[in-house]
A tleap script that builds the chain and sets N, CA, C and O, in Angstrom:
source leaprc.protein.ff14SB
mol = sequence {
  NMET LYS ASN ASP GLY ARG LEU ASP ARG CYS
  TYR LEU LYS GLY ALA VAL GLY ASP ALA ILE
  ASN MET VAL MET VAL ALA ALA GLY HIE ASN
  LEU ARG LYS SER LEU ASN LYS LEU ARG LEU
  LEU TRP LEU LYS ILE ILE SER GLY LEU MET
  GLY TYR PHE ILE LYS PRO GLU GLN SER ALA
  ALA LEU ASN LEU CALA
}
set mol.1.N position { -14.736 13.418 -5.957 }
set mol.1.CA position { -14.776 11.980 -6.154 }
set mol.1.C position { -13.730 11.536 -7.174 }
set mol.1.O position { -13.111 10.485 -7.008 }
set mol.2.N position { -13.532 12.315 -8.207 }
set mol.2.CA position { -12.575 11.931 -9.235 }
set mol.2.C position { -11.145 11.976 -8.704 }
set mol.2.O position { -10.307 11.176 -9.122 }
set mol.3.N position { -10.860 12.889 -7.802 }
set mol.3.CA position { -9.505 13.003 -7.276 }
set mol.3.C position { -9.174 11.876 -6.304 }
set mol.3.O position { -8.002 11.538 -6.141 }
set mol.4.N position { -10.169 11.292 -5.659 }
set mol.4.CA position { -9.915 10.201 -4.723 }
set mol.4.C position { -9.333 8.986 -5.434 }
set mol.4.O position { -8.423 8.341 -4.913 }
set mol.5.N position { -9.839 8.676 -6.597 }
set mol.5.CA position { -9.350 7.528 -7.354 }
set mol.5.C position { -8.304 7.895 -8.374 }
set mol.5.O position { -7.922 7.064 -9.198 }
set mol.6.N position { -7.831 9.133 -8.333 }
set mol.6.CA position { -6.854 9.646 -9.292 }
set mol.6.C position { -7.367 9.521 -10.716 }
set mol.6.O position { -6.621 9.192 -11.638 }
set mol.7.N position { -8.641 9.787 -10.876 }
set mol.7.CA position { -9.272 9.710 -12.186 }
set mol.7.C position { -9.227 11.101 -12.815 }
set mol.7.O position { -10.081 11.946 -12.546 }
set mol.8.N position { -8.229 11.319 -13.647 }
set mol.8.CA position { -8.070 12.602 -14.303 }
set mol.8.C position { -8.789 12.598 -15.643 }
set mol.8.O position { -9.577 11.701 -15.941 }
set mol.9.N position { -8.508 13.596 -16.427 }
set mol.9.CA position { -9.126 13.705 -17.735 }
set mol.9.C position { -8.682 12.545 -18.619 }
set mol.9.O position { -7.513 12.160 -18.626 }
set mol.10.N position { -9.633 12.002 -19.357 }
set mol.10.CA position { -9.354 10.888 -20.259 }
set mol.10.C position { -8.905 11.453 -21.609 }
set mol.10.O position { -9.648 12.176 -22.274 }
set mol.11.N position { -7.681 11.110 -21.997 }
set mol.11.CA position { -7.153 11.599 -23.262 }
set mol.11.C position { -7.396 10.614 -24.403 }
set mol.11.O position { -7.033 10.884 -25.548 }
set mol.12.N position { -8.009 9.476 -24.092 }
set mol.12.CA position { -8.326 8.507 -25.128 }
set mol.12.C position { -9.654 8.869 -25.768 }
set mol.12.O position { -10.496 9.496 -25.125 }
set mol.13.N position { -9.855 8.491 -27.007 }
set mol.13.CA position { -10.995 8.959 -27.773 }
set mol.13.C position { -12.171 7.994 -27.692 }
set mol.13.O position { -12.005 6.786 -27.860 }
set mol.14.N position { -13.342 8.524 -27.438 }
set mol.14.CA position { -14.573 7.768 -27.540 }
set mol.14.C position { -14.920 6.935 -26.323 }
set mol.14.O position { -14.295 7.037 -25.267 }
set mol.15.N position { -15.956 6.094 -26.511 }
set mol.15.CA position { -16.455 5.247 -25.425 }
set mol.15.C position { -15.447 4.164 -25.060 }
set mol.15.O position { -15.325 3.791 -23.893 }
set mol.16.N position { -14.727 3.660 -26.058 }
set mol.16.CA position { -13.712 2.638 -25.782 }
set mol.16.C position { -12.584 3.242 -24.941 }
set mol.16.O position { -12.066 2.586 -24.037 }
set mol.17.N position { -12.209 4.462 -25.229 }
set mol.17.CA position { -11.178 5.146 -24.449 }
set mol.17.C position { -11.611 5.353 -23.011 }
set mol.17.O position { -10.817 5.183 -22.086 }
set mol.18.N position { -12.878 5.723 -22.820 }
set mol.18.CA position { -13.396 5.887 -21.462 }
set mol.18.C position { -13.371 4.568 -20.702 }
set mol.18.O position { -13.029 4.534 -19.520 }
set mol.19.N position { -13.730 3.487 -21.378 }
set mol.19.CA position { -13.737 2.171 -20.727 }
set mol.19.C position { -12.316 1.745 -20.365 }
set mol.19.O position { -12.087 1.220 -19.275 }
set mol.20.N position { -11.367 1.963 -21.262 }
set mol.20.CA position { -9.971 1.619 -20.982 }
set mol.20.C position { -9.456 2.438 -19.801 }
set mol.20.O position { -8.758 1.919 -18.930 }
set mol.21.N position { -9.802 3.707 -19.782 }
set mol.21.CA position { -9.364 4.582 -18.699 }
set mol.21.C position { -9.905 4.088 -17.356 }
set mol.21.O position { -9.171 4.075 -16.367 }
set mol.22.N position { -11.150 3.691 -17.306 }
set mol.22.CA position { -11.740 3.217 -16.053 }
set mol.22.C position { -11.094 1.915 -15.591 }
set mol.22.O position { -10.883 1.725 -14.393 }
set mol.23.N position { -10.780 1.019 -16.520 }
set mol.23.CA position { -10.132 -0.242 -16.152 }
set mol.23.C position { -8.741 0.035 -15.599 }
set mol.23.O position { -8.336 -0.570 -14.606 }
set mol.24.N position { -8.014 0.938 -16.228 }
set mol.24.CA position { -6.670 1.255 -15.758 }
set mol.24.C position { -6.697 1.924 -14.385 }
set mol.24.O position { -5.839 1.642 -13.549 }
set mol.25.N position { -7.668 2.804 -14.141 }
set mol.25.CA position { -7.802 3.455 -12.837 }
set mol.25.C position { -8.134 2.422 -11.767 }
set mol.25.O position { -7.581 2.466 -10.668 }
set mol.26.N position { -9.034 1.495 -12.082 }
set mol.26.CA position { -9.403 0.459 -11.120 }
set mol.26.C position { -8.211 -0.454 -10.822 }
set mol.26.O position { -8.008 -0.846 -9.673 }
set mol.27.N position { -7.429 -0.792 -11.835 }
set mol.27.CA position { -6.248 -1.634 -11.623 }
set mol.27.C position { -5.226 -0.917 -10.746 }
set mol.27.O position { -4.630 -1.531 -9.861 }
set mol.28.N position { -5.024 0.361 -10.982 }
set mol.28.CA position { -4.099 1.132 -10.153 }
set mol.28.C position { -4.574 1.228 -8.714 }
set mol.28.O position { -3.775 1.146 -7.781 }
set mol.29.N position { -5.868 1.401 -8.537 }
set mol.29.CA position { -6.436 1.477 -7.187 }
set mol.29.C position { -6.233 0.152 -6.444 }
set mol.29.O position { -5.824 0.143 -5.284 }
set mol.30.N position { -6.518 -0.954 -7.113 }
set mol.30.CA position { -6.335 -2.271 -6.492 }
set mol.30.C position { -4.872 -2.548 -6.192 }
set mol.30.O position { -4.556 -3.163 -5.174 }
set mol.31.N position { -3.982 -2.107 -7.056 }
set mol.31.CA position { -2.552 -2.298 -6.821 }
set mol.31.C position { -2.095 -1.506 -5.596 }
set mol.31.O position { -1.322 -2.018 -4.787 }
set mol.32.N position { -2.560 -0.272 -5.450 }
set mol.32.CA position { -2.211 0.535 -4.268 }
set mol.32.C position { -2.722 -0.119 -2.996 }
set mol.32.O position { -2.019 -0.134 -1.986 }
set mol.33.N position { -3.946 -0.663 -3.030 }
set mol.33.CA position { -4.486 -1.343 -1.851 }
set mol.33.C position { -3.672 -2.581 -1.502 }
set mol.33.O position { -3.386 -2.828 -0.331 }
set mol.34.N position { -3.302 -3.356 -2.507 }
set mol.34.CA position { -2.507 -4.568 -2.278 }
set mol.34.C position { -1.135 -4.231 -1.711 }
set mol.34.O position { -0.662 -4.900 -0.793 }
set mol.35.N position { -0.493 -3.200 -2.250 }
set mol.35.CA position { 0.820 -2.810 -1.750 }
set mol.35.C position { 0.756 -2.316 -0.314 }
set mol.35.O position { 1.677 -2.567 0.463 }
set mol.36.N position { -0.317 -1.617 0.056 }
set mol.36.CA position { -0.474 -1.173 1.442 }
set mol.36.C position { -0.640 -2.356 2.380 }
set mol.36.O position { -0.082 -2.354 3.477 }
set mol.37.N position { -1.398 -3.366 1.969 }
set mol.37.CA position { -1.566 -4.560 2.804 }
set mol.37.C position { -0.243 -5.312 2.945 }
set mol.37.O position { 0.086 -5.789 4.031 }
set mol.38.N position { 0.512 -5.419 1.857 }
set mol.38.CA position { 1.815 -6.072 1.935 }
set mol.38.C position { 2.775 -5.303 2.843 }
set mol.38.O position { 3.564 -5.906 3.570 }
set mol.39.N position { 2.706 -3.980 2.799 }
set mol.39.CA position { 3.554 -3.159 3.657 }
set mol.39.C position { 3.227 -3.412 5.121 }
set mol.39.O position { 4.135 -3.534 5.943 }
set mol.40.N position { 1.945 -3.493 5.458 }
set mol.40.CA position { 1.551 -3.767 6.838 }
set mol.40.C position { 1.977 -5.162 7.272 }
set mol.40.O position { 2.424 -5.349 8.404 }
set mol.41.N position { 1.845 -6.140 6.389 }
set mol.41.CA position { 2.281 -7.492 6.706 }
set mol.41.C position { 3.786 -7.533 6.955 }
set mol.41.O position { 4.246 -8.189 7.889 }
set mol.42.N position { 4.544 -6.840 6.127 }
set mol.42.CA position { 5.993 -6.789 6.284 }
set mol.42.C position { 6.370 -6.157 7.625 }
set mol.42.O position { 7.278 -6.640 8.302 }
set mol.43.N position { 5.685 -5.089 8.011 }
set mol.43.CA position { 5.965 -4.461 9.300 }
set mol.43.C position { 5.648 -5.390 10.455 }
set mol.43.O position { 6.382 -5.418 11.443 }
set mol.44.N position { 4.557 -6.156 10.350 }
set mol.44.CA position { 4.232 -7.120 11.404 }
set mol.44.C position { 5.302 -8.198 11.510 }
set mol.44.O position { 5.682 -8.589 12.613 }
set mol.45.N position { 5.787 -8.676 10.375 }
set mol.45.CA position { 6.827 -9.706 10.382 }
set mol.45.C position { 8.108 -9.164 11.002 }
set mol.45.O position { 8.717 -9.822 11.846 }
set mol.46.N position { 8.516 -7.981 10.595 }
set mol.46.CA position { 9.747 -7.391 11.116 }
set mol.46.C position { 9.629 -7.119 12.613 }
set mol.46.O position { 10.558 -7.410 13.367 }
set mol.47.N position { 8.503 -6.568 13.051 }
set mol.47.CA position { 8.350 -6.292 14.484 }
set mol.47.C position { 8.291 -7.587 15.287 }
set mol.47.O position { 8.788 -7.634 16.413 }
set mol.48.N position { 7.698 -8.632 14.734 }
set mol.48.CA position { 7.678 -9.921 15.409 }
set mol.48.C position { 9.067 -10.517 15.533 }
set mol.48.O position { 9.413 -11.084 16.570 }
set mol.49.N position { 9.865 -10.393 14.480 }
set mol.49.CA position { 11.231 -10.896 14.528 }
set mol.49.C position { 12.080 -10.099 15.516 }
set mol.49.O position { 12.904 -10.665 16.234 }
set mol.50.N position { 11.876 -8.804 15.545 }
set mol.50.CA position { 12.625 -7.990 16.507 }
set mol.50.C position { 12.256 -8.383 17.932 }
set mol.50.O position { 13.132 -8.462 18.793 }
set mol.51.N position { 10.995 -8.627 18.191 }
set mol.51.CA position { 10.566 -9.033 19.520 }
set mol.51.C position { 11.081 -10.413 19.886 }
set mol.51.O position { 11.296 -10.703 21.063 }
set mol.52.N position { 11.278 -11.254 18.905 }
set mol.52.CA position { 11.768 -12.612 19.157 }
set mol.52.C position { 13.268 -12.621 19.435 }
set mol.52.O position { 13.736 -13.353 20.308 }
set mol.53.N position { 14.018 -11.811 18.696 }
set mol.53.CA position { 15.465 -11.849 18.815 }
set mol.53.C position { 16.029 -10.895 19.867 }
set mol.53.O position { 17.123 -11.128 20.380 }
set mol.54.N position { 15.306 -9.829 20.195 }
set mol.54.CA position { 15.793 -8.874 21.192 }
set mol.54.C position { 15.153 -9.207 22.524 }
set mol.54.O position { 13.929 -9.203 22.651 }
set mol.55.N position { 15.966 -9.491 23.499 }
set mol.55.CA position { 15.475 -9.841 24.822 }
set mol.55.C position { 15.092 -8.574 25.588 }
set mol.55.O position { 15.577 -7.493 25.253 }
set mol.56.N position { 14.233 -8.679 26.611 }
set mol.56.CA position { 13.780 -7.486 27.348 }
set mol.56.C position { 14.924 -6.667 27.940 }
set mol.56.O position { 14.852 -5.438 27.944 }
set mol.57.N position { 15.975 -7.312 28.439 }
set mol.57.CA position { 17.074 -6.529 29.016 }
set mol.57.C position { 17.854 -5.790 27.933 }
set mol.57.O position { 18.412 -4.726 28.198 }
set mol.58.N position { 17.901 -6.335 26.721 }
set mol.58.CA position { 18.540 -5.630 25.619 }
set mol.58.C position { 17.715 -4.438 25.163 }
set mol.58.O position { 18.268 -3.391 24.826 }
set mol.59.N position { 16.394 -4.592 25.151 }
set mol.59.CA position { 15.548 -3.486 24.699 }
set mol.59.C position { 15.619 -2.314 25.670 }
set mol.59.O position { 15.499 -1.164 25.247 }
set mol.60.N position { 15.814 -2.577 26.965 }
set mol.60.CA position { 15.973 -1.493 27.927 }
set mol.60.C position { 17.280 -0.751 27.673 }
set mol.60.O position { 17.340 0.470 27.814 }
set mol.61.N position { 18.318 -1.478 27.301 }
set mol.61.CA position { 19.599 -0.850 27.016 }
set mol.61.C position { 19.539 -0.037 25.707 }
set mol.61.O position { 20.222 0.977 25.562 }
set mol.62.N position { 18.731 -0.493 24.786 }
set mol.62.CA position { 18.599 0.204 23.502 }
set mol.62.C position { 17.506 1.261 23.494 }
set mol.62.O position { 17.301 1.928 22.479 }
set mol.63.N position { 16.795 1.426 24.617 }
set mol.63.CA position { 15.687 2.375 24.750 }
set mol.63.C position { 14.567 2.086 23.754 }
set mol.63.O position { 13.991 3.021 23.196 }
set mol.64.N position { 14.240 0.794 23.515 }
set mol.64.CA position { 13.181 0.403 22.600 }
set mol.64.C position { 11.839 0.256 23.309 }
set mol.64.O position { 10.793 0.349 22.666 }
set mol.65.N position { 11.849 0.034 24.590 }
set mol.65.CA position { 10.603 -0.191 25.311 }
set mol.65.C position { 10.078 1.077 25.943 }
set mol.65.O position { 9.030 1.057 26.590 }
savepdb mol mol.pdb
quit
């Protein structure tokens, strides 16, 4: 479970250090999720633009279909 969230050993001291570590791990996890969603959105936009600008006869010539 700890490896899934990249939660390694906490080098900060005490209960405050543990709390800071958990907040930082959660922020990193949310950032990774957001970046993955943005990556998928970007791919959808690019593929939509390619489909709009490349006509079917061009895609056959380029071996895209």
